PAROGU-646091 format. One record per atom (N, C-alpha, C): residue in one letter; x, y, z. Coordinates in steps of 0.02 Angstrom, whole numbers, padded with zeros to 5 digits, always signed. Example, Ala and Ser with C-alpha at 12.3 -4.5 7.8 and 13.67 -1.06 7.14 Angstrom:
// residues 2
A+00660-00284+00390A+00615-00225+00390A+00660-00165+00390S+00642-00112+00354S+00684-00053+00357S+00645+00002+00394
This chain:
// residues 402
M+00325+00469+00865M+00337+00397+00865M+00339+00374+00792G+00398+00354+00769G+00407+00338+00699G+00381+00269+00680H+00382+00255+00616H+00357+00191+00590H+00404+00169+00534W+00401+00104+00517W+00437+00073+00461W+00512+00066+00473K+00533+00057+00535K+00604+00045+00548K+00624-00022+00516G+00683-00022+00483G+00708-00082+00453G+00674-00101+00388E+00634-00055+00359E+00598-00070+00298E+00626-00031+00239G+00692-00027+00236G+00726+00001+00178G+00706+00072+00162A+00679+00081+00101A+00664+00148+00077A+00611+00183+00119R+00568+00146+00151R+00517+00177+00194R+00549+00210+00254E+00595+00174+00286E+00631+00203+00342E+00670+00265+00320T+00702+00261+00261T+00739+00318+00235T+00694+00378+00224L+00634+00366+00197L+00587+00420+00186L+00567+00454+00251V+00554+00415+00303V+00536+00443+00368V+00592+00489+00393C+00654+00465+00388C+00710+00505+00412C+00720+00568+00370E+00710+00563+00305E+00717+00622+00261E+00664+00675+00277V+00603+00652+00287V+00549+00699+00303V+00563+00732+00371L+00586+00693+00418L+00602+00720+00484L+00657+00773+00480D+00710+00758+00443D+00765+00805+00436D+00743+00870+00404E+00701+00865+00352E+00677+00924+00317E+00632+00965+00363F+00589+00931+00400F+00544+00965+00446F+00583+01001+00500R+00635+00969+00527R+00677+01001+00577R+00711+01063+00549F+00735+01058+00488F+00770+01115+00457F+00723+01175+00450L+00660+01161+00432L+00612+01215+00422L+00582+01241+00487H+00592+01203+00541H+00564+01223+00607H+00618+01219+00660P+00668+01262+00656P+00723+01260+00705P+00701+01277+00776E+00642+01308+00782E+00617+01326+00849E+00591+01266+00887L+00580+01210+00853L+00552+01150+00885L+00607+01102+00907A+00602+01079+00969A+00645+01025+00992A+00607+00959+00982I+00627+00919+00934I+00589+00860+00914I+00621+00797+00943D+00584+00763+00985D+00606+00698+01012D+00577+00644+00967F+00619+00610+00930F+00596+00559+00882F+00627+00492+00899R+00585+00440+00901R+00608+00371+00904R+00559+00328+00864F+00586+00275+00833F+00542+00228+00799F+00502+00189+00850S+00440+00171+00831S+00397+00133+00876S+00430+00067+00896A+00469+00038+00851A+00503-00025+00867A+00552-00017+00925D+00576+00045+00937D+00622+00058+00992D+00586+00083+01055V+00522+00099+01048V+00482+00123+01105V+00443+00066+01137L+00414+00024+01095L+00369-00029+01120L+00408-00090+01142P+00379-00131+01186P+00412-00194+01206P+00426-00239+01146Q+00381-00237+01097Q+00392-00271+01033Q+00353-00233+00980K+00376-00237+00917K+00342-00199+00864K+00281-00239+00842S+00223-00218+00866S+00160-00249+00847S+00103-00201+00861Q+00047-00211+00825Q-00011-00170+00838Q-00037-00179+00908A-00034-00241+00934A-00058-00254+01002A-00017-00215+01053A+00049-00215+01045A+00091-00178+01092A+00078-00103+01087A+00067-00078+01025A+00052-00007+01016A-00014+00011+01050A-00064-00033+01044A-00129-00021+01075A-00122-00019+01151N-00086-00067+01179N-00075-00069+01252N-00042-00004+01277Y+00008+00018+01239Y+00046+00077+01258Y+00001+00139+01256L-00041+00143+01205L-00085+00201+01197L-00139+00201+01252V-00167+00143+01267V-00217+00138+01320V-00188+00160+01387E-00126+00140+01400E-00093+00159+01463E-00085+00235+01467M-00066+00267+01412M-00059+00340+01412M-00126+00373+01425I-00179+00348+01394I-00245+00378+01402I-00270+00370+01474R-00261+00311+01503R-00286+00297+01570R-00249+00336+01623T-00183+00343+01614T-00143+00377+01664T-00138+00452+01653G-00151+00474+01592G-00143+00545+01576G-00071+00564+01563N-00026+00516+01565N+00045+00529+01552N+00058+00524+01477L+00048+00578+01441L+00052+00578+01367L+00124+00589+01346E+00162+00535+01343E+00233+00538+01328E+00247+00557+01255W+00199+00543+01211W+00208+00557+01140W+00150+00599+01114D+00167+00647+01072D+00116+00689+01041D+00088+00656+00978V+00133+00628+00937V+00115+00594+00875V+00128+00520+00886V+00076+00479+00878V+00081+00407+00893V+00067+00366+00830W+00097+00307+00828W+00081+00259+00775W+00011+00234+00787L-00033+00243+00738L-00102+00222+00746L-00132+00206+00677D-00142+00141+00664D-00180+00121+00605D-00248+00097+00628S-00289+00074+00582S-00358+00056+00600S-00361-00006+00645L-00312-00051+00638L-00311-00110+00682L-00295-00089+00753I-00247-00044+00761I-00231-00019+00828I-00292+00017+00857Y-00327+00056+00816Y-00386+00092+00840Y-00437+00042+00868G-00450-00013+00831G-00498-00063+00854G-00476-00097+00918M-00411-00110+00926M-00386-00142+00987M-00393-00096+01047V-00380-00032+01037V-00390+00017+01091V-00464+00020+01110A-00507+00021+01060A-00579+00023+01073A-00601-00037+01114D-00572-00096+01100D-00588-00156+01139D-00571-00145+01213Q-00510-00120+01225Q-00488-00113+01295Q-00526-00059+01332L-00542-00004+01298L-00579+00050+01330L-00654+00039+01328D-00675-00012+01290D-00746-00026+01280D-00782+00037+01255D-00751+00070+01206D-00777+00133+01181D-00756+00141+01108W-00803+00129+01061W-00788+00134+00990W-00774+00207+00970D-00800+00255+01006D-00790+00326+00989D-00734+00358+01029W-00688+00319+01054W-00635+00347+01097W-00593+00399+01059G-00588+00392+00993G-00546+00438+00954G-00570+00510+00958R-00636+00519+00960R-00663+00587+00963R-00646+00621+01029K-00632+00582+01081K-00617+00609+01147K-00542+00622+01156H-00501+00583+01121H-00429+00584+01137H-00383+00601+01078L-00410+00604+01017L-00368+00617+00959L-00390+00680+00922V-00343+00709+00886V-00359+00767+00843V-00399+00742+00783D-00454+00777+00768D-00496+00761+00711D-00470+00802+00651F-00439+00768+00603F-00409+00803+00547F-00460+00829+00497S-00522+00808+00503S-00574+00837+00459S-00588+00909+00479A-00569+00928+00540A-00581+00996+00564A-00524+01043+00546G-00467+01016+00522G-00411+01058+00503G-00423+01092+00437P-00410+01156+00432P-00423+01193+00368P-00386+01162+00309G-00425+01140+00260G-00395+01113+00199G-00365+01045+00204F-00369+01012+00262F-00334+00948+00269F-00364+00894+00226E-00431+00892+00222E-00463+00840+00181E-00444+00847+00107K-00427+00907+00086K-00409+00918+00016K-00341+00887-00002T-00303+00868+00049T-00238+00836+00035T-00245+00761+00022Q-00304+00733+00036Q-00316+00662+00028Q-00360+00649-00033K-00354+00590-00062K-00397+00573-00119K-00470+00572-00097E-00513+00598-00141E-00583+00611-00123E-00618+00549-00096F-00608+00490-00127F-00647+00432-00107F-00630+00409-00036L-00574+00433-00009L-00556+00413+00059L-00588+00457+00113V-00613+00515+00094V-00639+00561+00144V-00711+00583+00132Q-00742+00558+00079Q-00810+00578+00063Q-00855+00517+00054G-00919+00526+00066G-00968+00473+00052G-00978+00426+00109D-01022+00376+00098D-01038+00327+00149D-00976+00285+00165G-00970+00267+00228G-00916+00224+00248G-00849+00259+00257T-00849+00326+00255T-00787+00363+00264T-00756+00348+00332H-00693+00330+00333H-00657+00314+00395H-00695+00260+00436A-00722+00210+00401A-00766+00161+00433A-00732+00124+00490Y-00666+00111+00484Y-00633+00070+00535Y-00605+00112+00592T-00619+00178+00591T-00601+00220+00648T-00663+00259+00671A-00720+00226+00669A-00783+00253+00694A-00804+00317+00658G-00786+00322+00593G-00804+00381+00555G-00761+00441+00570F-00707+00430+00606F-00663+00484+00630F-00600+00487+00587F-00583+00547+00563F-00524+00557+00520F-00463+00563+00566S-00429+00507+00578S-00376+00505+00629S-00309+00530+00604G-00298+00530+00538G-00234+00552+00513G-00228+00540+00438P-00175+00566+00407P-00168+00559+00334P-00159+00487+00312Y-00189+00471+00254Y-00185+00403+00226Y-00124+00398+00181I-00066+00393+00213I-00003+00392+00175I+00005+00326+00138E-00009+00271+00171E+00006+00205+00143E-00054+00173+00109G-00043+00148+00049G-00093+00106+00015G-00061+00041-00004F-00102-00010-00019F-00073-00075-00037F-00124-00116-00076F-00099-00166-00111F-00139-00217-00144F-00116-00286-00121Y-00161-00333-00119Y-00140-00403-00112Y-00113-00426-00180T-00060-00465-00179T-00030-00487-00242T+00001-00556-00233A+00010-00589-00290A+00042-00655-00290A+00115-00644-00312W+00160-00635-00264W+00231-00631-00279W+00255-00700-00303Y+00298-00701-00354Y+00325-00766-00374Y+00397-00759-00397N+00433-00815-00393N+00503-00819-00412N+00507-00843-00485K+00529-00798-00529K+00532-00815-00600K+00582-00870-00614A+00637-00871-00576A+00688-00923-00586A+00661-00992-00569V+00622-00997-00516V+00592-01060-00496V+00541-01082-00549A+00501-01035-00572A+00452-01051-00625A+00488-01078-00687G+00544-01048-00705G+00583-01071-00763G+00610-01141-00752R+00634-01155-00692R+00659-01222-00677R+00604-01275-00685L+00543-01255-00669L+00486-01302-00674L+00457-01305-00745G+00481-01260-00788G+00455-01258-00856G+00386-01230-00863I+00368-01183-00819I+00301-01152-00821I+00307-01077-00829E+00257-01047-00859E+00252-00975-00865E+00191-00952-00827I+00202-00911-00776I+00148-00890-00732I+00103-00841-00768R+00039-00852-00763R-00011-00806-00792R-00019-00746-00744E+00004-00689-00765E+00007-00631-00720E-00060-00594-00715E-00102-00601-00764E-00168-00569-00761E-00222-00622-00770G-00273-00618-00728G-00329-00664-00736G-00314-00736-00718M-00267-00748-00671M-00250-00816-00652M-00312-00852-00624T-00328-00910-00651T-00387-00948-00630T-00368-01002-00581E-00420-01036-00555E-00408-01091-00509E-00371-01149-00543Q-00385-01159-00607Q-00352-01213-00644Q-00279-01196-00657D-00265-01132-00670D-00195-01111-00678D-00155-01126-00615L-00181-01104-00557L-00144-01113-00494L-00137-01187-00477L-00190-01226-00487L-00186-01297-00473L-00133-01331-00517G-00128-01310-00580G-00078-01337-00624G-00007-01322-00601Y+00004-01261-00575Y+00070-01243-00550Y+00088-01286-00489V+00039-01295-00444V+00051-01335-00384V+00066-01408-00402E+00030-01434-00451E+00043-01502-00474E+00115-01509-00501K+00137-01459-00538K+00205-01459-00565K+00257-01461-00510V+00246-01422-00458V+00293-01421-00401V+00293-01489-00367H+00234-01518-00358H+00229-01583-00325H+00266-01637-00365A+00258-01636-00430A+00293-01685-00472A+00368-01676-00469Y+00390-01613-00469Y+00462-01598-00465Y+00492-01625-00399N+00454-01617-00345N+00480-01635-00279N+00487-01711-00270Q+00456-01750-00312Q+00461-01823-00305Q+00533-01848-00316T+00572-01812-00355T+00640-01834-00370T+00693-01782-00353A+00672-01724-00328A+00720-01669-00315A+00760-01682-00252D+00824-01663-00254D+00866-01667-00194D+00843-01616-00142Q+00824-01557-00166Q+00798-01504-00123Q+00727-01488-00145P+00677-01504-00105P+00607-01490-00126P+00594-01415-00129I+00546-01396-00170I+00523-01328-00177I+00455-01322-00143A+00444-01267-00107A+00378-01253-00080A+00338-01216-00133A+00280-01242-00150A+00237-01206-00197A+00217-01138-00168F+00201-01137-00102F+00181-01076-00068F+00227-01064-00009L+00258-01005-00007L+00297-00986+00052L+00250-00974+00110D+00269-00999+00168D+00228-00993+00227D+00268-00958+00281V+00249-00898+00298V+00286-00857+00346V+00243-00847+00407A+00272-00855+00466A+00235-00847+00528A+00201-00780+00531R+00138-00779+00548R+00097-00719+00559R+00085-00678+00496S+00104-00703+00437S+00094-00662+00377S+00022-00663+00354G-00015-00717+00371G-00084-00721+00348G-00091-00735+00274S-00038-00762+00243S-00039-00771+00170S-00092-00820+00147M-00103-00873+00185M-00153-00922+00164M-00224-00894+00173S-00234-00853+00223S-00299-00820+00231S-00312-00772+00172R-00259-00739+00149R-00266-00694+00092R-00286-00733+00029L-00255-00791+00020L-00271-00832-00038L-00344-00855-00035Y-00365-00877+00024Y-00435-00898+00034Y-00483-00840+00018Y-00467-00782+00043Y-00508-00723+00034Y-00514-00704-00040A-00457-00710-00076A-00458-00693-00148A-00506-00739-00186F-00504-00804-00171F-00549-00850-00205F-00621-00839-00184L-00632-00829-00120L-00700-00817-00096L-00730-00754-00129C-00689-00701-00133C-00714-00638-00160C-00727-00643-00235S-00698-00693-00268S-00712-00701-00339S-00780-00734-00351R-00813-00757-00297R-00878-00790-00303R-00932-00760-00259I-00913-00729-00204I-00963-00709-00155I-01005-00650-00180P-01070-00651-00169P-01112-00594-00190P-01088-00530-00155G-01091-00475-00192G-01066-00412-00166G-00998-00396-00192C-00959-00447-00211C-00893-00437-00240C-00895-00446-00316V-00937-00491-00339V-00942-00505-00410V-00992-00456-00441P-00971-00415-00490P-01017-00367-00520P-01078-00401-00550D-01136-00369-00540D-01199-00391-00570D-01224-00458-00542K-01196-00481-00487K-01220-00543-00457K-01261-00526-00395A-01325-00542-00397A-01370-00524-00342A-01353-00565-00280F-01364-00534-00222F-01351-00569-00160F-01408-00615-00142D-01391-00675-00123D-01439-00719-00090D-01398-00768-00049E-01430-00796+00002E-01395-00839+00049E-01367-00901+00015A-01404-00929-00033A-01381-00989-00067A-01316-00975-00106A-01313-00918-00139A-01253-00901-00177A-01194-00890-00130R-01207-00860-00072R-01154-00849-00023R-01126-00915+00001E-01170-00962+00017E-01147-01027+00041E-01111-01066-00014E-01134-01056-00076E-01100-01089-00132E-01028-01065-00138A-01017-00999-00126A-00950-00971-00129A-00904-01002-00077Y-00929-01009-00016Y-00890-01042+00037Y-00875-01114+00019A-00927-01151-00004A-00918-01222-00018A-00868-01233-00075R-00872-01191-00126R-00827-01200-00182R-00755-01184-00162T-00746-01132-00121T-00679-01115-00098T-00650-01170-00054E-00690-01197-00009E-00667-01250+00035E-00649-01313-00005D-00690-01329-00055D-00675-01387-00097D-00610-01377-00136Y-00601-01317-00161Y-00540-01303-00200Y-00477-01308-00157F-00480-01283-00096F-00422-01288-00052F-00406-01361-00036A-00458-01402-00031A-00446-01474-00021A-00410-01504-00082Q-00428-01481-00142Q-00393-01505-00203Q-00320-01485-00201L-00307-01422-00183L-00237-01399-00178L-00199-01440-00126G-00232-01454-00070G-00199-01489-00015G-00174-01558-00034R-00205-01590-00084R-00182-01657-00105R-00110-01655-00131F-00088-01596-00153F-00021-01590-00182F+00028-01554-00135R+00011-01549-00072R+00056-01523-00020R+00091-01459-00041P+00055-01405-00056P+00088-01344-00079P+00131-01310-00027L+00119-01326+00038L+00158-01294+00091L+00215-01338+00115A+00222-01397+00087A+00277-01440+00107A+00343-01408+00086G+00395-01419+00126G+00460-01393+00107G+00479-01329+00142N+00433-01299+00180N+00451-01240+00220N+00408-01240+00283G+00437-01217+00337G+00402-01218+00401G+00358-01157+00410S+00302-01165+00444S+00256-01109+00455S+00285-01059+00505S+00339-01079+00540S+00370-01033+00588S+00427-00993+00557R+00437-01001+00492R+00492-00966+00459R+00483-00890+00466E+00535-00856+00488E+00531-00784+00501E+00561-00744+00443W+00540-00681+00440W+00571-00634+00394W+00633-00605+00428P+00690-00594+00395P+00702-00599+00322P+00726-00668+00298A+00727-00718+00344A+00748-00784+00322A+00702-00811+00267A+00638-00792+00270A+00591-00814+00219A+00608-00785+00151A+00629-00722+00149A+00649-00691+00086A+00711-00726+00058D+00758-00742+00101D+00818-00779+00080D+00800-00847+00052F+00753-00882+00086F+00731-00948+00064F+00700-00944-00006M+00660-00892-00017M+00624-00887-00081M+00669-00863-00138L+00711-00812-00125L+00749-00781-00179L+00821-00804-00184N+00858-00804-00129N+00928-00824-00132N+00936-00899-00143Q+00892-00938-00108Q+00897-01011-00114Q+00853-01039-00170N+00808-00998-00197N+00762-01021-00249N+00722-01082-00226R+00691-01078-00167R+00658-01136-00138R+00582-01127-00133A+00554-01072-00158A+00481-01062-00154A+00458-01029-00218L+00398-01047-00240L+00370-01020-00302L+00328-00958-00289F+00277-00963-00245F+00230-00908-00232F+00233-00884-00160F+00218-00820-00151F+00205-00792-00085F+00147-00743-00092F+00091-00758-00059F+00031-00717-00065F+00031-00665-00009D+00048-00605-00027D+00055-00552+00023D+00041-00485-00009A+00042-00433+00032A+00026-00366+00007A+00086-00336-00029S+00072-00284-00068S+00124-00251-00107S+00175-00217-00062W+00159-00208+00003W+00208-00176+00047W+00271-00219+00056R+00269-00282+00036R+00328-00325+00042R+00384-00304-00005Y+00370-00260-00052Y+00422-00239-00099Y+00484-00214-00063T+00476-00167-00017T+00534-00139+00017T+00566-00191+00063A+00527-00236+00090A+00555-00288+00133A+00597-00338+00092F+00571-00358+00034F+00610-00400-00011F+00674-00365-00032K+00669-00302-00050K+00727-00265-00074K+00780-00257-00020A+00758-00246+00042A+00806-00239+00097A+00840-00306+00112A+00803-00361+00105A+00830-00427+00123A+00872-00457+00067C+00851-00449+00005C+00885-00482-00052C+00894-00433-00110P+00932-00379-00101P+00935-00328-00153P+00964-00352-00219E+01007-00403-00217E+01040-00426-00278E+00997-00477-00316Q+00941-00498-00288Q+00900-00549-00320Q+00831-00523-00340M+00822-00458-00340M+00757-00430-00356M+00736-00445-00428D+00784-00460-00471D+00767-00475-00541D+00731-00542-00547R+00735-00583-00494R+00699-00647-00494R+00626-00639-00473L+00610-00582-00443L+00544-00573-00412L+00496-00542-00462R+00436-00570-00465R+00383-00544-00509R+00317-00541-00470L+00268-00505-00498L+00203-00499-00468L+00149-00523-00516A+00100-00558-00490A+00042-00578-00528A-00021-00559-00489Q-00074-00548-00525Q-00139-00534-00493Q-00160-00594-00452M-00190-00581-00394M-00214-00636-00353M-00262-00680-00393P-00256-00746-00387P-00299-00791-00426P-00370-00792-00399G-00415-00817-00439G-00485-00824-00419G-00521-00872-00466F-00581-00891-00448F-00621-00934-00491F-00637-00897-00556D-00615-00925-00612D-00623-00894-00678D-00585-00828-00683G-00535-00819-00639G-00496-00757-00639G-00531-00704-00597N-00494-00653-00577N-00521-00599-00536N-00530-00536-00576C-00587-00503-00568C-00598-00439-00600C-00590-00382-00551H-00569-00399-00489H-00563-00348-00438H-00491-00346-00411A-00478-00294-00372A-00414-00288-00336A-00430-00282-00262I-00396-00321-00221I-00405-00318-00148I-00350-00275-00119G-00369-00228-00076G-00319-00186-00047G-00348-00137+00002G-00310-00085+00018G-00333-00036+00066G-00286+00023+00072Y-00307+00070+00114Y-00267+00130+00129Y-00264+00138+00204I-00206+00157+00229I-00194+00157+00301I-00176+00227+00325A-00209+00249+00377A-00189+00310+00412A-00134+00290+00462T-00075+00315+00452T-00016+00289+00488T-00006+00319+00557W-00022+00384+00564W-00010+00418+00628W-00072+00455+00651A-00075+00467+00715A-00127+00509+00745A-00093+00557+00794V-00128+00610+00812V-00103+00660+00860V-00149+00661+00920L-00121+00655+00980L-00161+00657+01040L-00186+00727+01054K-00252+00733+01066K-00284+00798+01071K-00256+00840+01129N-00241+00809+01186N-00219+00846+01245N-00143+00844+01255A-00107+00822+01204A-00034+00818+01210A-00004+00889+01209P+00051+00900+01245P+00081+00967+01247P+00106+00990+01179G+00126+00944+01136G+00152+00963+01069G+00101+00953+01014R+00037+00958+01032R-00016+00943+00983R-00010+00985+00920D-00001+01050+00927D-00001+01094+00868D+00057+01078+00822A+00115+01064+00851A+00173+01045+00811A+00161+00978+00777G+00126+00932+00812G+00109+00868+00782G+00063+00875+00722I+00015+00919+00728I-00031+00933+00671I+00009+00960+00612E+00055+01005+00626E+00095+01034+00572E+00139+00981+00539L+00165+00934+00579L+00205+00879+00550L+00162+00836+00504M+00100+00821+00524M+00056+00782+00482M+00037+00820+00418R+00031+00886+00423R+00018+00926+00364R+00078+00923+00317F+00138+00922+00346F+00199+00918+00307F+00203+00852+00270W+00181+00798+00302W+00180+00731+00271W+00130+00728+00213S+00080+00770+00214S+00024+00764+00167S+00034+00803+00102R+00094+00827+00089R+00107+00867+00029R+00116+00823-00033P+00102+00850-00093P+00112+00812-00155P+00182+00783-00164P+00236+00819-00146P+00302+00789-00154P+00311+00724-00115I+00278+00719-00057I+00282+00658-00017I+00244+00602-00053A+00187+00618-00082A+00149+00568-00120A+00192+00538-00175Q+00228+00581-00210Q+00269+00557-00266Q+00329+00517-00242K+00360+00539-00187K+00416+00500-00159K+00392+00432-00135W+00334+00430-00104W+00307+00368-00077W+00298+00316-00132V+00263+00334-00185V+00248+00285-00237V+00311+00264-00274R+00360+00308-00279R+00422+00290-00313R+00463+00240-00272C+00466+00250-00207C+00510+00208-00166C+00477+00145-00142T+00410+00143-00139T+00375+00084-00113T+00340+00043-00167K+00329+00072-00226K+00289+00040-00279K+00219+00024-00254C+00194+00063-00208C+00126+00055-00181C+00088+00120-00191P+00022+00115-00194P-00018+00177-00199P-00017+00216-00134T-00042+00276-00135T-00050+00317-00075T-00117+00352-00077G-00142+00368-00018G-00204+00406-00014G-00193+00481-00021L-00130+00502-00023L-00114+00573-00031L-00122+00594-00104K-00140+00655-00115K-00143+00682-00182K-00074+00704-00204G-00058+00693-00268G+00005+00715-00295G-00005+00773-00342D+00050+00804-00363D+00046+00857-00413D+00017+00832-00478L+00035+00769-00495L+00010+00739-00556L-00057+00706-00542Y-00097+00696-00594Y-00161+00662-00585Y-00151+00592-00558D-00101+00557-00583D-00085+00490-00559D-00009+00488-00550P+00016+00500-00489P+00088+00502-00479P+00121+00438-00503T+00178+00445-00537T+00212+00387-00565T+00239+00342-00511F+00237+00278-00523F+00266+00230-00477F+00340+00219-00491G+00365+00244-00546G+00433+00229-00568G+00430+00190-00633Q+00487+00169-00655Q+00492+00135-00719Q+00524+00066-00711D+00487+00019-00684D+00511-00050-00680D+00451-00096-00679I+00464-00162-00674I+00409-00211-00678I+00360-00203-00619F+00385-00184-00561F+00343-00177-00502F+00296-00117-00510A+00323-00063-00536A+00282-00004-00549A+00230-00018-00603E+00250-00053-00655E+00204-00069-00710E+00146-00112-00685Y+00159-00158-00640Y+00106-00200-00612Y+00054-00158-00576Q+00078-00111-00533Q+00032-00069-00495Q-00011-00026-00542R+00020+00003-00592R-00019+00044-00639R-00072+00003-00674K-00052-00057-00697K-00098-00099-00734K-00158-00120-00690L-00143-00135-00627L-00196-00155-00581L-00246-00099-00570L-00221-00039-00562L-00265+00019-00553L-00308+00032-00614E-00280+00018-00673E-00315+00034-00736E-00365-00019-00756T-00352-00083-00741T-00392-00137-00769T-00443-00167-00723C-00435-00161-00657C-00481-00194-00612C-00546-00154-00608R-00601-00189-00618R-00666-00157-00623R-00695-00138-00554Q-00670-00169-00501Q-00700-00156-00436Q-00648-00164-00381P-00643-00116-00335P-00599-00125-00277P-00634-00164-00222I-00597-00206-00188I-00624-00245-00132I-00581-00230-00071P-00611-00216-00013P-00571-00201+00046P-00533-00262+00071A-00477-00250+00103A-00435-00304+00128A-00471-00342+00184L-00440-00396+00206L-00471-00440+00255L-00498-00402+00315P-00559-00417+00337P-00586-00385+00397P-00546-00405+00458V-00527-00356+00498V-00484-00371+00555V-00512-00343+00620H-00570-00312+00618H-00595-00277+00676H-00652-00315+00710P-00664-00301+00774P-00716-00337+00811P-00784-00329+00778M-00820-00385+00772M-00885-00384+00740M-00934-00339+00777K-00924-00329+00842K-00971-00288+00880K-00965-00214+00861Y-00911-00195+00828Y-00901-00126+00810Y-00911-00112+00736V-00890-00158+00693V-00890-00144+00621V-00929-00198+00584K-00976-00177+00543K-01010-00224+00498K-00964-00239+00441Q-00946-00302+00434Q-00897-00321+00384Q-00927-00318+00314W-00887-00296+00267W-00906-00298+00196W-00845-00321+00158P-00851-00372+00116P-00912-00411+00105P-00930-00454+00166D-00989-00482+00165D-01013-00523+00220D-00968-00585+00224F-00919-00582+00269F-00865-00632+00268F-00849-00652+00340D-00845-00717+00351D-00828-00744+00417D-00760-00777+00412L-00709-00744+00438L-00641-00769+00433L-00633-00837+00468R-00674-00849+00518R-00668-00913+00555R-00681-00972+00509R-00720-00962+00457R-00737-01017+00412R-00678-01038+00368S-00626-00997+00367S-00568-01014+00326S-00524-01067+00359G-00533-01078+00425G-00489-01122+00461G-00485-01193+00433G-00543-01223+00420G-00544-01291+00395G-00512-01296+00326A-00526-01246+00284A-00498-01247+00216A-00422-01241+00218I-00396-01198+00264I-00323-01190+00268I-00291-01253+00296R-00324-01286+00343R-00298-01351+00367R-00295-01401+00311A-00346-01402+00268A-00346-01447+00211A-00290-01429+00163L-00277-01365+00155L-00223-01343+00112L-00155-01368+00138R-00149-01371+00202R-00087-01395+00232R-00080-01471+00227G-00132-01503+00200G-00129-01575+00191G-00154-01616+00249E-00183-01583+00299E-00207-01620+00357E-00269-01660+00338G-00265-01724+00343G-00321-01767+00325G-00325-01783+00251A-00277-01756+00210A-00280-01771+00139A-00251-01839+00125E-00273-01869+00069E-00248-01935+00050E-00177-01930+00024
């Protein structure tokens, strides 16, 4: 079951790996389809439902399935079993030499495979960072220069004020922040500011309840300040991709989009001729951020009792080679959990690659991406309650603002 259909270079990489694997294994009859063509709709929820149905009925239609940590948690919810992976999936920690193909910090120490019940479900091919994508042409029209490193709350507020002033007389208003349905971009922005203050994220800051509450209060107050200038005005929250990419780059109608680095291939597929307008900045925070928010994703799993289990394991071993690590970072401009031949596989030679290298080199502390799993299964770190972001995001949208 393939992944990344319609995502430009990622889809191409999947097809190239498949073709090479088929060439080297002519004895195997490989039935391949992208998950988007198998599931009723391409979503983690649909993938979880499909997997639960296979497990309950015993009709294992696929040997290799799309499974990230969010899908794992959704399956656990339905089966009411956090350890379901040990019963139904191949444990890759038991495969000879498999852990050596992954970067050490992903497979060793406390918290290893924390979002899959401590179970090594598959290779960590995909990595990502949260980033502040911005349109350089729009920034130029506004007469501002975006601070790409260490962007503070005052920097971002100043940019939003500039957009608001421009919109008072503009024939076509500009959205300070692109708002895409289901992207979670505003939650990411909230999380970035909270993590710049919350104990456990800020180096050398001791944890105490008062400091934690101060972080929430300051973030909520700041979002209310932003909301006074209507940063989301000018674009609908139901705007879909790739129309959102067209709105931001082809039409030059949005300044910022707060999303993960995986959007690179989606932007490139949607607006290949306008990529020179696109830039990346570090996520903003109070007094700037000294950390990077991101994660690593195990993309596939192999069903333990599937008839093609052994071939599936071999395919995952094939994906875990150093040449794949190098191809991945070159075509996606994102990190990978796979080890490469080089100590630090090159991302390529462009502004997007340079951003990723700089982030890896300069950020003093990594912070995990937004918690997405049921609280009954996973203790969240940092101590973060996503529900508390709701009021702040409503204020950001201008609801109740003067």
